PDB file of the backbone (N, CA, C, O) and the ligand in Angstrom, with CONECT records:
HET     ZN  A 101       1
ATOM      1  N   MET A   1      10.660 130.538 132.710  1.00  0.00           N
ATOM      2  CA  MET A   1      11.999 130.528 133.297  1.00  0.00           C
ATOM      3  C   MET A   1      12.007 129.771 134.612  1.00  0.00           C
ATOM      4  O   MET A   1      12.874 128.926 134.838  1.00  0.00           O
ATOM      5  N   GLU A   2      11.026 130.072 135.500  1.00  0.00           N
ATOM      6  CA  GLU A   2      11.036 129.448 136.815  1.00  0.00           C
ATOM      7  C   GLU A   2      10.887 127.938 136.724  1.00  0.00           C
ATOM      8  O   GLU A   2      11.478 127.194 137.506  1.00  0.00           O
ATOM      9  N   ARG A   3      10.087 127.494 135.756  1.00  0.00           N
ATOM     10  CA  ARG A   3       9.915 126.053 135.593  1.00  0.00           C
ATOM     11  C   ARG A   3      11.240 125.407 135.180  1.00  0.00           C
ATOM     12  O   ARG A   3      11.576 124.316 135.641  1.00  0.00           O
ATOM     13  N   LEU A   4      11.978 126.081 134.319  1.00  0.00           N
ATOM     14  CA  LEU A   4      13.275 125.555 133.907  1.00  0.00           C
ATOM     15  C   LEU A   4      14.213 125.437 135.092  1.00  0.00           C
ATOM     16  O   LEU A   4      14.935 124.449 135.225  1.00  0.00           O
ATOM     17  N   TRP A   5      14.202 126.461 135.967  1.00  0.00           N
ATOM     18  CA  TRP A   5      15.091 126.423 137.124  1.00  0.00           C
ATOM     19  C   TRP A   5      14.740 125.248 138.024  1.00  0.00           C
ATOM     20  O   TRP A   5      15.612 124.528 138.510  1.00  0.00           O
ATOM     21  N   GLU A   6      13.416 125.070 138.236  1.00  0.00           N
ATOM     22  CA  GLU A   6      12.972 123.982 139.107  1.00  0.00           C
ATOM     23  C   GLU A   6      13.451 122.634 138.597  1.00  0.00           C
ATOM     24  O   GLU A   6      13.790 121.745 139.377  1.00  0.00           O
ATOM     25  N   HIS A   7      13.473 122.495 137.287  1.00  0.00           N
ATOM     26  CA  HIS A   7      13.849 121.207 136.726  1.00  0.00           C
ATOM     27  C   HIS A   7      15.349 121.111 136.479  1.00  0.00           C
ATOM     28  O   HIS A   7      15.835 120.143 135.893  1.00  0.00           O
ATOM     29  N   GLY A   8      16.067 122.116 136.929  1.00  0.00           N
ATOM     30  CA  GLY A   8      17.525 122.053 136.851  1.00  0.00           C
ATOM     31  C   GLY A   8      18.059 122.078 135.438  1.00  0.00           C
ATOM     32  O   GLY A   8      19.131 121.535 135.172  1.00  0.00           O
ATOM     33  N   GLU A   9      17.331 122.698 134.527  1.00  0.00           N
ATOM     34  CA  GLU A   9      17.804 122.784 133.160  1.00  0.00           C
ATOM     35  C   GLU A   9      19.049 123.665 133.108  1.00  0.00           C
ATOM     36  O   GLU A   9      19.256 124.539 133.949  1.00  0.00           O
ATOM     37  N   TYR A  10      19.856 123.409 132.108  1.00  0.00           N
ATOM     38  CA  TYR A  10      21.058 124.224 131.975  1.00  0.00           C
ATOM     39  C   TYR A  10      20.678 125.665 131.666  1.00  0.00           C
ATOM     40  O   TYR A  10      19.766 125.933 130.884  1.00  0.00           O
ATOM     41  N   ARG A  11      21.385 126.567 132.287  1.00  0.00           N
ATOM     42  CA  ARG A  11      21.266 127.968 131.899  1.00  0.00           C
ATOM     43  C   ARG A  11      22.641 128.614 132.003  1.00  0.00           C
ATOM     44  O   ARG A  11      23.469 128.193 132.811  1.00  0.00           O
ATOM     45  N   PRO A  12      22.882 129.622 131.200  1.00  0.00           N
ATOM     46  CA  PRO A  12      24.163 130.309 131.273  1.00  0.00           C
ATOM     47  C   PRO A  12      24.322 130.981 132.633  1.00  0.00           C
ATOM     48  O   PRO A  12      23.329 131.273 133.298  1.00  0.00           O
ATOM     49  N   PRO A  13      25.573 131.229 133.053  1.00  0.00           N
ATOM     50  CA  PRO A  13      25.795 131.852 134.358  1.00  0.00           C
ATOM     51  C   PRO A  13      25.240 133.275 134.410  1.00  0.00           C
ATOM     52  O   PRO A  13      25.132 133.966 133.397  1.00  0.00           O
ATOM     53  N   TRP A  14      24.900 133.675 135.612  1.00  0.00           N
ATOM     54  CA  TRP A  14      24.409 135.036 135.813  1.00  0.00           C
ATOM     55  C   TRP A  14      25.580 136.006 135.906  1.00  0.00           C
ATOM     56  O   TRP A  14      26.662 135.662 136.380  1.00  0.00           O
ATOM     57  N   LEU A  15      25.334 137.224 135.442  1.00  0.00           N
ATOM     58  CA  LEU A  15      26.353 138.265 135.612  1.00  0.00           C
ATOM     59  C   LEU A  15      26.544 138.584 137.091  1.00  0.00           C
ATOM     60  O   LEU A  15      27.634 138.975 137.508  1.00  0.00           O
ATOM     61  N   TRP A  16      25.477 138.417 137.890  1.00  0.00           N
ATOM     62  CA  TRP A  16      25.617 138.664 139.328  1.00  0.00           C
ATOM     63  C   TRP A  16      26.684 137.759 139.931  1.00  0.00           C
ATOM     64  O   TRP A  16      27.418 138.161 140.835  1.00  0.00           O
ATOM     65  N   SER A  17      26.761 136.526 139.418  1.00  0.00           N
ATOM     66  CA  SER A  17      27.773 135.599 139.920  1.00  0.00           C
ATOM     67  C   SER A  17      29.173 136.109 139.602  1.00  0.00           C
ATOM     68  O   SER A  17      30.081 136.022 140.428  1.00  0.00           O
ATOM     69  N   ALA A  18      29.334 136.639 138.399  1.00  0.00           N
ATOM     70  CA  ALA A  18      30.626 137.199 138.007  1.00  0.00           C
ATOM     71  C   ALA A  18      30.970 138.396 138.892  1.00  0.00           C
ATOM     72  O   ALA A  18      32.119 138.576 139.297  1.00  0.00           O
ATOM     73  N   VAL A  19      29.945 139.216 139.188  1.00  0.00           N
ATOM     74  CA  VAL A  19      30.151 140.389 140.038  1.00  0.00           C
ATOM     75  C   VAL A  19      30.615 139.952 141.429  1.00  0.00           C
ATOM     76  O   VAL A  19      31.534 140.542 141.997  1.00  0.00           O
ATOM     77  N   GLU A  20      29.969 138.913 141.975  1.00  0.00           N
ATOM     78  CA  GLU A  20      30.342 138.431 143.301  1.00  0.00           C
ATOM     79  C   GLU A  20      31.797 137.980 143.325  1.00  0.00           C
ATOM     80  O   GLU A  20      32.536 138.280 144.262  1.00  0.00           O
ATOM     81  N   VAL A  21      32.195 137.263 142.295  1.00  0.00           N
ATOM     82  CA  VAL A  21      33.577 136.791 142.217  1.00  0.00           C
ATOM     83  C   VAL A  21      34.529 137.980 142.205  1.00  0.00           C
ATOM     84  O   VAL A  21      35.523 138.008 142.931  1.00  0.00           O
ATOM     85  N   LEU A  22      34.207 138.960 141.365  1.00  0.00           N
ATOM     86  CA  LEU A  22      35.090 140.112 141.222  1.00  0.00           C
ATOM     87  C   LEU A  22      35.160 140.927 142.514  1.00  0.00           C
ATOM     88  O   LEU A  22      36.198 141.505 142.836  1.00  0.00           O
ATOM     89  N   LYS A  23      34.037 140.969 143.255  1.00  0.00           N
ATOM     90  CA  LYS A  23      33.999 141.740 144.499  1.00  0.00           C
ATOM     91  C   LYS A  23      34.847 141.084 145.584  1.00  0.00           C
ATOM     92  O   LYS A  23      35.361 141.765 146.471  1.00  0.00           O
ATOM     93  N   ASN A  24      34.993 139.763 145.515  1.00  0.00           N
ATOM     94  CA  ASN A  24      35.592 139.027 146.616  1.00  0.00           C
ATOM     95  C   ASN A  24      37.047 138.629 146.396  1.00  0.00           C
ATOM     96  O   ASN A  24      37.694 138.128 147.315  1.00  0.00           O
ATOM     97  N   VAL A  25      37.559 138.842 145.210  1.00  0.00           N
ATOM     98  CA  VAL A  25      38.960 138.486 145.001  1.00  0.00           C
ATOM     99  C   VAL A  25      39.844 139.645 145.439  1.00  0.00           C
ATOM    100  O   VAL A  25      39.465 140.811 145.333  1.00  0.00           O
ATOM    101  N   SER A  26      41.024 139.301 145.931  1.00  0.00           N
ATOM    102  CA  SER A  26      41.919 140.336 146.432  1.00  0.00           C
ATOM    103  C   SER A  26      43.095 140.544 145.484  1.00  0.00           C
ATOM    104  O   SER A  26      43.976 141.359 145.755  1.00  0.00           O
ATOM    105  N   TYR A  27      43.112 139.810 144.375  1.00  0.00           N
ATOM    106  CA  TYR A  27      44.165 139.973 143.390  1.00  0.00           C
ATOM    107  C   TYR A  27      43.562 140.542 142.118  1.00  0.00           C
ATOM    108  O   TYR A  27      42.361 140.408 141.881  1.00  0.00           O
ATOM    109  N   PRO A  28      44.386 141.174 141.306  1.00  0.00           N
ATOM    110  CA  PRO A  28      43.853 141.739 140.060  1.00  0.00           C
ATOM    111  C   PRO A  28      43.251 140.648 139.191  1.00  0.00           C
ATOM    112  O   PRO A  28      43.850 139.589 139.005  1.00  0.00           O
ATOM    113  N   ILE A  29      42.093 140.904 138.672  1.00  0.00           N
ATOM    114  CA  ILE A  29      41.429 139.910 137.837  1.00  0.00           C
ATOM    115  C   ILE A  29      40.764 140.638 136.685  1.00  0.00           C
ATOM    116  O   ILE A  29      40.166 141.700 136.857  1.00  0.00           O
ATOM    117  N   ILE A  30      40.881 140.054 135.528  1.00  0.00           N
ATOM    118  CA  ILE A  30      40.225 140.619 134.353  1.00  0.00           C
ATOM    119  C   ILE A  30      39.094 139.676 133.963  1.00  0.00           C
ATOM    120  O   ILE A  30      39.310 138.498 133.678  1.00  0.00           O
ATOM    121  N   CYS A  31      37.902 140.216 133.956  1.00  0.00           N
ATOM    122  CA  CYS A  31      36.752 139.425 133.523  1.00  0.00           C
ATOM    123  C   CYS A  31      36.282 140.012 132.216  1.00  0.00           C
ATOM    124  O   CYS A  31      35.823 141.153 132.158  1.00  0.00           O
ATOM    125  N   ASP A  32      36.401 139.228 131.175  1.00  0.00           N
ATOM    126  CA  ASP A  32      36.004 139.711 129.863  1.00  0.00           C
ATOM    127  C   ASP A  32      34.558 139.336 129.596  1.00  0.00           C
ATOM    128  O   ASP A  32      34.252 138.176 129.318  1.00  0.00           O
ATOM    129  N   PRO A  33      33.677 140.308 129.679  1.00  0.00           N
ATOM    130  CA  PRO A  33      32.252 139.963 129.511  1.00  0.00           C
ATOM    131  C   PRO A  33      31.836 139.892 128.052  1.00  0.00           C
ATOM    132  O   PRO A  33      30.741 140.327 127.696  1.00  0.00           O
ATOM    133  N   VAL A  34      32.693 139.354 127.215  1.00  0.00           N
ATOM    134  CA  VAL A  34      32.301 139.186 125.813  1.00  0.00           C
ATOM    135  C   VAL A  34      31.101 138.259 125.761  1.00  0.00           C
ATOM    136  O   VAL A  34      31.108 137.185 126.363  1.00  0.00           O
ATOM    137  N   GLY A  35      30.097 138.666 125.057  1.00  0.00           N
ATOM    138  CA  GLY A  35      28.897 137.838 124.980  1.00  0.00           C
ATOM    139  C   GLY A  35      27.931 138.119 126.107  1.00  0.00           C
ATOM    140  O   GLY A  35      26.877 137.487 126.181  1.00  0.00           O
ATOM    141  N   ALA A  36      28.259 139.057 126.993  1.00  0.00           N
ATOM    142  CA  ALA A  36      27.330 139.397 128.070  1.00  0.00           C
ATOM    143  C   ALA A  36      26.016 139.853 127.462  1.00  0.00           C
ATOM    144  O   ALA A  36      25.993 140.714 126.583  1.00  0.00           O
ATOM    145  N   GLY A  37      24.945 139.284 127.926  1.00  0.00           N
ATOM    146  CA  GLY A  37      23.634 139.639 127.401  1.00  0.00           C
ATOM    147  C   GLY A  37      23.233 138.782 126.218  1.00  0.00           C
ATOM    148  O   GLY A  37      22.060 138.730 125.847  1.00  0.00           O
ATOM    149  N   ALA A  38      24.207 138.114 125.630  1.00  0.00           N
ATOM    150  CA  ALA A  38      23.875 137.215 124.537  1.00  0.00           C
ATOM    151  C   ALA A  38      23.244 135.947 125.101  1.00  0.00           C
ATOM    152  O   ALA A  38      23.384 135.639 126.284  1.00  0.00           O
ATOM    153  N   ARG A  39      22.557 135.230 124.244  1.00  0.00           N
ATOM    154  CA  ARG A  39      21.786 134.092 124.718  1.00  0.00           C
ATOM    155  C   ARG A  39      22.694 133.039 125.357  1.00  0.00           C
ATOM    156  O   ARG A  39      22.326 132.426 126.359  1.00  0.00           O
ATOM    157  N   ARG A  40      23.876 132.829 124.777  1.00  0.00           N
ATOM    158  CA  ARG A  40      24.746 131.778 125.285  1.00  0.00           C
ATOM    159  C   ARG A  40      25.792 132.303 126.255  1.00  0.00           C
ATOM    160  O   ARG A  40      26.495 131.515 126.889  1.00  0.00           O
ATOM    161  N   GLY A  41      25.906 133.609 126.380  1.00  0.00           N
ATOM    162  CA  GLY A  41      26.894 134.178 127.283  1.00  0.00           C
ATOM    163  C   GLY A  41      26.302 134.397 128.652  1.00  0.00           C
ATOM    164  O   GLY A  41      25.113 134.159 128.863  1.00  0.00           O
ATOM    165  N   PRO A  42      27.130 134.858 129.604  1.00  0.00           N
ATOM    166  CA  PRO A  42      26.593 135.199 130.918  1.00  0.00           C
ATOM    167  C   PRO A  42      25.553 136.295 130.777  1.00  0.00           C
ATOM    168  O   PRO A  42      25.721 137.213 129.974  1.00  0.00           O
ATOM    169  N   HIS A  43      24.488 136.208 131.544  1.00  0.00           N
ATOM    170  CA  HIS A  43      23.446 137.208 131.387  1.00  0.00           C
ATOM    171  C   HIS A  43      22.613 137.311 132.658  1.00  0.00           C
ATOM    172  O   HIS A  43      22.613 136.413 133.500  1.00  0.00           O
ATOM    173  N   ASN A  44      21.911 138.420 132.772  1.00  0.00           N
ATOM    174  CA  ASN A  44      20.919 138.591 133.819  1.00  0.00           C
ATOM    175  C   ASN A  44      19.545 138.617 133.162  1.00  0.00           C
ATOM    176  O   ASN A  44      19.246 137.773 132.318  1.00  0.00           O
ATOM    177  N   CYS A  45      18.716 139.572 133.540  1.00  0.00           N
ATOM    178  CA  CYS A  45      17.346 139.560 133.046  1.00  0.00           C
ATOM    179  C   CYS A  45      17.218 140.224 131.678  1.00  0.00           C
ATOM    180  O   CYS A  45      16.181 140.106 131.026  1.00  0.00           O
ATOM    181  N   GLY A  46      18.265 140.920 131.242  1.00  0.00           N
ATOM    182  CA  GLY A  46      18.168 141.638 129.984  1.00  0.00           C
ATOM    183  C   GLY A  46      18.090 143.141 130.210  1.00  0.00           C
ATOM    184  O   GLY A  46      18.611 143.930 129.422  1.00  0.00           O
ATOM    185  N   GLU A  47      17.425 143.527 131.306  1.00  0.00           N
ATOM    186  CA  GLU A  47      17.279 144.945 131.642  1.00  0.00           C
ATOM    187  C   GLU A  47      18.612 145.539 132.092  1.00  0.00           C
ATOM    188  O   GLU A  47      18.968 146.655 131.715  1.00  0.00           O
ATOM    189  N   CYS A  48      19.341 144.774 132.905  1.00  0.00           N
ATOM    190  CA  CYS A  48      20.522 145.325 133.561  1.00  0.00           C
ATOM    191  C   CYS A  48      21.817 144.796 132.950  1.00  0.00           C
ATOM    192  O   CYS A  48      22.900 145.165 133.404  1.00  0.00           O
ATOM    193  N   ASP A  49      21.732 143.948 131.942  1.00  0.00           N
ATOM    194  CA  ASP A  49      22.937 143.330 131.390  1.00  0.00           C
ATOM    195  C   ASP A  49      23.969 144.361 130.933  1.00  0.00           C
ATOM    196  O   ASP A  49      25.158 144.237 131.229  1.00  0.00           O
ATOM    197  N   ALA A  50      23.504 145.369 130.217  1.00  0.00           N
ATOM    198  CA  ALA A  50      24.430 146.348 129.656  1.00  0.00           C
ATOM    199  C   ALA A  50      25.132 147.125 130.760  1.00  0.00           C
ATOM    200  O   ALA A  50      26.335 147.374 130.686  1.00  0.00           O
ATOM    201  N   ALA A  51      24.361 147.513 131.800  1.00  0.00           N
ATOM    202  CA  ALA A  51      24.938 148.282 132.902  1.00  0.00           C
ATOM    203  C   ALA A  51      25.985 147.455 133.645  1.00  0.00           C
ATOM    204  O   ALA A  51      27.031 147.977 134.033  1.00  0.00           O
ATOM    205  N   ILE A  52      25.709 146.183 133.841  1.00  0.00           N
ATOM    206  CA  ILE A  52      26.630 145.341 134.590  1.00  0.00           C
ATOM    207  C   ILE A  52      27.869 145.011 133.763  1.00  0.00           C
ATOM    208  O   ILE A  52      28.984 144.997 134.284  1.00  0.00           O
ATOM    209  N   ALA A  53      27.674 144.749 132.489  1.00  0.00           N
ATOM    210  CA  ALA A  53      28.815 144.499 131.614  1.00  0.00           C
ATOM    211  C   ALA A  53      29.733 145.716 131.598  1.00  0.00           C
ATOM    212  O   ALA A  53      30.957 145.583 131.566  1.00  0.00           O
ATOM    213  N   LYS A  54      29.130 146.904 131.620  1.00  0.00           N
ATOM    214  CA  LYS A  54      29.906 148.143 131.629  1.00  0.00           C
ATOM    215  C   LYS A  54      30.695 148.266 132.933  1.00  0.00           C
ATOM    216  O   LYS A  54      31.860 148.661 132.926  1.00  0.00           O
ATOM    217  N   ALA A  55      30.052 147.925 134.046  1.00  0.00           N
ATOM    218  CA  ALA A  55      30.721 148.003 135.345  1.00  0.00           C
ATOM    219  C   ALA A  55      31.878 147.016 135.404  1.00  0.00           C
ATOM    220  O   ALA A  55      32.930 147.323 135.966  1.00  0.00           O
ATOM    221  N   ILE A  56      31.688 145.828 134.826  1.00  0.00           N
ATOM    222  CA  ILE A  56      32.750 144.820 134.823  1.00  0.00           C
ATOM    223  C   ILE A  56      33.935 145.322 134.004  1.00  0.00           C
ATOM    224  O   ILE A  56      35.090 145.129 134.384  1.00  0.00           O
ATOM    225  N   ARG A  57      33.641 145.968 132.878  1.00  0.00           N
ATOM    226  CA  ARG A  57      34.737 146.512 132.061  1.00  0.00           C
ATOM    227  C   ARG A  57      35.473 147.619 132.815  1.00  0.00           C
ATOM    228  O   ARG A  57      36.700 147.707 132.749  1.00  0.00           O
ATOM    229  N   SER A  58      34.720 148.470 133.537  1.00  0.00           N
ATOM    230  CA  SER A  58      35.349 149.528 134.319  1.00  0.00           C
ATOM    231  C   SER A  58      36.224 148.926 135.415  1.00  0.00           C
ATOM    232  O   SER A  58      37.308 149.428 135.710  1.00  0.00           O
ATOM    233  N   HIS A  59      35.736 147.848 136.008  1.00  0.00           N
ATOM    234  CA  HIS A  59      36.489 147.177 137.064  1.00  0.00           C
ATOM    235  C   HIS A  59      37.804 146.629 136.527  1.00  0.00           C
ATOM    236  O   HIS A  59      38.815 146.632 137.230  1.00  0.00           O
ATOM    237  N   ASP A  60      37.794 146.160 135.288  1.00  0.00           N
ATOM    238  CA  ASP A  60      39.025 145.678 134.675  1.00  0.00           C
ATOM    239  C   ASP A  60      40.103 146.753 134.703  1.00  0.00           C
ATOM    240  O   ASP A  60      41.285 146.463 134.883  1.00  0.00           O
ATOM    241  N   LEU A  61      39.676 147.996 134.522  1.00  0.00           N
ATOM    242  CA  LEU A  61      40.627 149.108 134.455  1.00  0.00           C
ATOM    243  C   LEU A  61      40.992 149.621 135.844  1.00  0.00           C
ATOM    244  O   LEU A  61      42.156 149.926 136.105  1.00  0.00           O
ATOM    245  N   THR A  62      40.016 149.718 136.731  1.00  0.00           N
ATOM    246  CA  THR A  62      40.237 150.367 138.024  1.00  0.00           C
ATOM    247  C   THR A  62      40.516 149.381 139.147  1.00  0.00           C
ATOM    248  O   THR A  62      41.133 149.745 140.148  1.00  0.00           O
ATOM    249  N   GLN A  63      40.064 148.117 138.996  1.00  0.00           N
ATOM    250  CA  GLN A  63      40.155 147.103 140.049  1.00  0.00           C
ATOM    251  C   GLN A  63      39.490 147.603 141.332  1.00  0.00           C
ATOM    252  O   GLN A  63      39.897 147.242 142.437  1.00  0.00           O
ATOM    253  N   ASP A  64      38.473 148.430 141.171  1.00  0.00           N
ATOM    254  CA  ASP A  64      37.761 148.988 142.312  1.00  0.00           C
ATOM    255  C   ASP A  64      36.427 148.267 142.494  1.00  0.00           C
ATOM    256  O   ASP A  64      35.501 148.469 141.709  1.00  0.00           O
ATOM    257  N   PRO A  65      36.324 147.416 143.539  1.00  0.00           N
ATOM    258  CA  PRO A  65      35.077 146.663 143.730  1.00  0.00           C
ATOM    259  C   PRO A  65      33.899 147.553 144.109  1.00  0.00           C
ATOM    260  O   PRO A  65      32.748 147.131 143.998  1.00  0.00           O
ATOM    261  N   GLY A  66      34.172 148.786 144.557  1.00  0.00           N
ATOM    262  CA  GLY A  66      33.097 149.695 144.917  1.00  0.00           C
ATOM    263  C   GLY A  66      32.209 150.052 143.737  1.00  0.00           C
ATOM    264  O   GLY A  66      31.091 150.541 143.900  1.00  0.00           O
ATOM    265  N   ILE A  67      32.733 149.797 142.549  1.00  0.00           N
ATOM    266  CA  ILE A  67      31.980 150.136 141.346  1.00  0.00           C
ATOM    267  C   ILE A  67      30.711 149.290 141.237  1.00  0.00           C
ATOM    268  O   ILE A  67      29.758 149.668 140.556  1.00  0.00           O
ATOM    269  N   PHE A  68      30.713 148.140 141.919  1.00  0.00           N
ATOM    270  CA  PHE A  68      29.551 147.253 141.847  1.00  0.00           C
ATOM    271  C   PHE A  68      28.478 147.593 142.875  1.00  0.00           C
ATOM    272  O   PHE A  68      27.361 147.080 142.808  1.00  0.00           O
ATOM    273  N   ASP A  69      28.830 148.480 143.848  1.00  0.00           N
ATOM    274  CA  ASP A  69      27.886 148.757 144.931  1.00  0.00           C
ATOM    275  C   ASP A  69      26.608 149.431 144.446  1.00  0.00           C
ATOM    276  O   ASP A  69      25.544 149.264 145.041  1.00  0.00           O
ATOM    277  N   ASP A  70      26.721 150.186 143.369  1.00  0.00           N
ATOM    278  CA  ASP A  70      25.560 150.929 142.875  1.00  0.00           C
ATOM    279  C   ASP A  70      24.646 150.075 142.008  1.00  0.00           C
ATOM    280  O   ASP A  70      23.530 150.478 141.677  1.00  0.00           O
ATOM    281  N   LEU A  71      25.128 148.897 141.646  1.00  0.00           N
ATOM    282  CA  LEU A  71      24.336 148.057 140.755  1.00  0.00           C
ATOM    283  C   LEU A  71      23.198 147.393 141.509  1.00  0.00           C
ATOM    284  O   LEU A  71      23.392 146.840 142.591  1.00  0.00           O
ATOM    285  N   ASP A  72      22.030 147.452 140.936  1.00  0.00           N
ATOM    286  CA  ASP A  72      20.912 146.718 141.509  1.00  0.00           C
ATOM    287  C   ASP A  72      19.867 146.510 140.425  1.00  0.00           C
ATOM    288  O   ASP A  72      19.812 147.256 139.447  1.00  0.00           O
ATOM    289  N   CYS A  73      19.059 145.513 140.604  1.00  0.00           N
ATOM    290  CA  CYS A  73      18.004 145.218 139.640  1.00  0.00           C
ATOM    291  C   CYS A  73      17.044 144.245 140.302  1.00  0.00           C
ATOM    292  O   CYS A  73      17.400 143.548 141.253  1.00  0.00           O
ATOM    293  N   ASN A  74      15.844 144.208 139.795  1.00  0.00           N
ATOM    294  CA  ASN A  74      14.856 143.272 140.336  1.00  0.00           C
ATOM    295  C   ASN A  74      15.324 141.825 140.244  1.00  0.00           C
ATOM    296  O   ASN A  74      14.968 140.998 141.084  1.00  0.00           O
ATOM    297  N   CYS A  75      16.113 141.522 139.233  1.00  0.00           N
ATOM    298  CA  CYS A  75      16.503 140.132 139.035  1.00  0.00           C
ATOM    299  C   CYS A  75      17.565 139.687 140.029  1.00  0.00           C
ATOM    300  O   CYS A  75      17.850 138.493 140.126  1.00  0.00           O
ATOM    301  N   LYS A  76      18.166 140.632 140.781  1.00  0.00           N
ATOM    302  CA  LYS A  76      19.183 140.233 141.759  1.00  0.00           C
ATOM    303  C   LYS A  76      18.559 139.391 142.870  1.00  0.00           C
ATOM    304  O   LYS A  76      19.191 138.470 143.387  1.00  0.00           O
ATOM    305  N   VAL A  77      17.318 139.710 143.232  1.00  0.00           N
ATOM    306  CA  VAL A  77      16.613 138.938 144.251  1.00  0.00           C
ATOM    307  C   VAL A  77      16.388 137.508 143.758  1.00  0.00           C
ATOM    308  O   VAL A  77      16.563 136.546 144.505  1.00  0.00           O
ATOM    309  N   ALA A  78      16.002 137.389 142.497  1.00  0.00           N
ATOM    310  CA  ALA A  78      15.778 136.061 141.913  1.00  0.00           C
ATOM    311  C   ALA A  78      17.075 135.264 141.924  1.00  0.00           C
ATOM    312  O   ALA A  78      17.087 134.080 142.260  1.00  0.00           O
ATOM    313  N   TRP A  79      18.153 135.921 141.555  1.00  0.00           N
ATOM    314  CA  TRP A  79      19.462 135.259 141.535  1.00  0.00           C
ATOM    315  C   TRP A  79      19.861 134.783 142.930  1.00  0.00           C
ATOM    316  O   TRP A  79      20.365 133.674 143.101  1.00  0.00           O
ATOM    317  N   GLN A  80      19.623 135.654 143.940  1.00  0.00           N
ATOM    318  CA  GLN A  80      19.977 135.283 145.313  1.00  0.00           C
ATOM    319  C   GLN A  80      19.175 134.070 145.773  1.00  0.00           C
ATOM    320  O   GLN A  80      19.694 133.200 146.472  1.00  0.00           O
ATOM    321  N   LYS A  81      17.911 134.020 145.376  1.00  0.00           N
ATOM    322  CA  LYS A  81      17.061 132.876 145.732  1.00  0.00           C
ATOM    323  C   LYS A  81      17.604 131.591 145.121  1.00  0.00           C
ATOM    324  O   LYS A  81      17.615 130.540 145.761  1.00  0.00           O
ATOM    325  N   ILE A  82      18.052 131.691 143.878  1.00  0.00           N
ATOM    326  CA  ILE A  82      18.587 130.512 143.188  1.00  0.00           C
ATOM    327  C   ILE A  82      19.864 130.041 143.877  1.00  0.00           C
ATOM    328  O   ILE A  82      20.079 128.843 144.056  1.00  0.00           O
ATOM    329  N   VAL A  83      20.709 130.998 144.262  1.00  0.00           N
ATOM    330  CA  VAL A  83      21.943 130.636 144.959  1.00  0.00           C
ATOM    331  C   VAL A  83      21.611 129.898 146.252  1.00  0.00           C
ATOM    332  O   VAL A  83      22.203 128.862 146.556  1.00  0.00           O
ATOM    333  N   GLU A  84      20.647 130.447 147.017  1.00  0.00           N
ATOM    334  CA  GLU A  84      20.233 129.800 148.265  1.00  0.00           C
ATOM    335  C   GLU A  84      19.727 128.391 148.012  1.00  0.00           C
ATOM    336  O   GLU A  84      20.090 127.444 148.709  1.00  0.00           O
ATOM    337  N   LEU A  85      18.883 128.278 147.003  1.00  0.00           N
ATOM    338  CA  LEU A  85      18.282 126.985 146.668  1.00  0.00           C
ATOM    339  C   LEU A  85      19.358 125.974 146.313  1.00  0.00           C
ATOM    340  O   LEU A  85      19.305 124.821 146.742  1.00  0.00           O
ATOM    341  N   GLU A  86      20.327 126.407 145.532  1.00  0.00           N
ATOM    342  CA  GLU A  86      21.372 125.476 145.090  1.00  0.00           C
ATOM    343  C   GLU A  86      22.298 125.123 146.237  1.00  0.00           C
ATOM    344  O   GLU A  86      22.857 124.026 146.275  1.00  0.00           O
ATOM    345  N   GLU A  87      22.466 126.059 147.184  1.00  0.00           N
ATOM    346  CA  GLU A  87      23.282 125.756 148.361  1.00  0.00           C
ATOM    347  C   GLU A  87      22.603 124.667 149.190  1.00  0.00           C
ATOM    348  O   GLU A  87      23.252 123.755 149.703  1.00  0.00           O
ATOM    349  N   GLN A  88      21.268 124.788 149.309  1.00  0.00           N
ATOM    350  CA  GLN A  88      20.519 123.778 150.068  1.00  0.00           C
ATOM    351  C   GLN A  88      20.524 122.432 149.355  1.00  0.00           C
ATOM    352  O   GLN A  88      20.629 121.382 149.989  1.00  0.00           O
ATOM    353  N   THR A  89      20.411 122.475 148.038  1.00  0.00           N
ATOM    354  CA  THR A  89      20.272 121.244 147.272  1.00  0.00           C
ATOM    355  C   THR A  89      21.598 120.549 147.044  1.00  0.00           C
ATOM    356  O   THR A  89      21.706 119.330 147.179  1.00  0.00           O
ATOM    357  N   PHE A  90      22.605 121.334 146.697  1.00  0.00           N
ATOM    358  CA  PHE A  90      23.878 120.739 146.293  1.00  0.00           C
ATOM    359  C   PHE A  90      24.995 121.007 147.289  1.00  0.00           C
ATOM    360  O   PHE A  90      26.087 120.453 147.165  1.00  0.00           O
ATOM    361  N   GLY A  91      24.725 121.860 148.284  1.00  0.00           N
ATOM    362  CA  GLY A  91      25.751 122.186 149.264  1.00  0.00           C
ATOM    363  C   GLY A  91      26.691 123.272 148.792  1.00  0.00           C
ATOM    364  O   GLY A  91      27.508 123.780 149.560  1.00  0.00           O
ATOM    365  N   THR A  92      26.570 123.627 147.514  1.00  0.00           N
ATOM    366  CA  THR A  92      27.405 124.690 146.973  1.00  0.00           C
ATOM    367  C   THR A  92      26.668 125.347 145.825  1.00  0.00           C
ATOM    368  O   THR A  92      26.016 124.663 145.036  1.00  0.00           O
ATOM    369  N   PRO A  93      26.759 126.653 145.719  1.00  0.00           N
ATOM    370  CA  PRO A  93      26.063 127.307 144.606  1.00  0.00           C
ATOM    371  C   PRO A  93      26.703 126.966 143.279  1.00  0.00           C
ATOM    372  O   PRO A  93      27.928 126.924 143.166  1.00  0.00           O
ATOM    373  N   LEU A  94      25.883 126.723 142.278  1.00  0.00           N
ATOM    374  CA  LEU A  94      26.401 126.371 140.966  1.00  0.00           C
ATOM    375  C   LEU A  94      26.424 127.575 140.037  1.00  0.00           C
ATOM    376  O   LEU A  94      27.034 127.524 138.969  1.00  0.00           O
ATOM    377  N   VAL A  95      25.765 128.656 140.433  1.00  0.00           N
ATOM    378  CA  VAL A  95      25.699 129.817 139.552  1.00  0.00           C
ATOM    379  C   VAL A  95      26.893 130.715 139.758  1.00  0.00           C
ATOM    380  O   VAL A  95      27.010 131.748 139.099  1.00  0.00           O
TER     381      VAL A  95
HETATM  382 ZN    ZN A 101      18.247 142.574 135.925  1.00  0.00          ZN2+
END
């Protein structure tokens, strides 16, 4: 995986990115995580995909960003590193 990232290969978006978007918008937003965890859909490491997809669905109903505060996983650190790297490289995160 890390070698693919280094070479800038295409990868599906991270669920963490979707969570960040949902946490930061101030208007009602529905994020349909259909395909979450699937190979071609948005995904994280596989361990936390189901929990995050569930939180996103709950957020659709409650519009409560606090629902994401309890989410954490080892792969969140990896995702944050990638965001930083892409900010340095491209000036804007692509994930
Ligand atoms: Zn994870």
